[in-house]
C-alpha positions, 0 to 999 in steps of 0.5 A, spaced: 595 410 452 598 417 452 592 419 448 588 416 453 591 420 459 591 426 455 583 425 454 582 424 461 586 430 463 582 434 458 575 432 461 578 433 468 579 440 466 573 441 463 569 438 469 573 443 473 571 448 469 563 446 469 563 446 477 567 452 478 561 455 473 556 452 476 558 454 483 558 462 480 551 460 478 549 458 485 553 464 488 549 469 483 543 465 484 543 466 492 544 473 491 538 474 486 534 470 491 536 474 497 535 481 492 528 478 491 526 477 498 528 484 500 525 487 494 518 482 496 519 485 503 519 492 501 513 491 497 509 487 503 511 493 507 508 498 502 503 494 501 501 495 508 503 502 509 498 503 503 492 499 506 493 503 512 493 510 509 487 507 505 483 505 511 485 511 515 482 515 509 476 511 509 475 512 516 476 520 514 472 520 509 466 517 513 467 522 519 467 527 514 461 525 511 458 524 518 459 531 519 457 534 513 450 530 515 450 533 522 451 540 519 446 539 514 441 538 520 443 543 524 442 548 518 435 545 517 433 546 524 436 553 524 432 555 518 426 552 521 427 556 527 428 562 523 422 561 520 418 560 527 421 566 530 419 570 523 412 568 524 412 570 531 415 576 530 409 577 525 404 576 530 407 581 535 407 586 530 399 584 528 398 585 536 401 592 537 
């Protein structure tokens, strides 16, 4: 009977140790899950910021392209007007 009581006491001690170990593991798991959520939130925030920056960059690129196209059109008009002015000047010189 003493052996049985000793075995039961040992089993209780083992059970208590396992329970404590399980509680410690749950605590570590909770901490890891919280850290994971924090990291995921930071990642979402960084992704959102990156998306906003890329969107702004795309808009700026489009505006720049449009400005270049406008500049090219104006330069063509200026060249055309210069050519027209040159021809008129030549005609004026001939008439004098």
